[in-house]
C-alpha angles and dihedrals in degrees: 000000000000092000090055092049091047090052091050091049091050088061093059102269124128114237127193119195125178119205130168117215096000115205113249090239090065100034095074092051094068116098092212134004134200115215114197127193123234087259091057097254123137111255099172142356121184144063114346092230091064097054098092094051092045095049092043088065086069093049094243097173094184087077090073089067093055119106090198128004089243088065092060107037 
């Protein structure tokens, strides 16, 4: 399914995909991710690789316990 959506996106279409507890093997394949708080507020939107640095600015120490960022967001 993700390969099909990626192919569609490569042809200039916007694709939105919702997944709960994404495996780390898939998480890094997304071009951008939206992380939402439990209250429904946007915490982050951008490339998955930049999440740790972005959240570290807010001194979120629980990130240090994460094996991969996908495990914690």
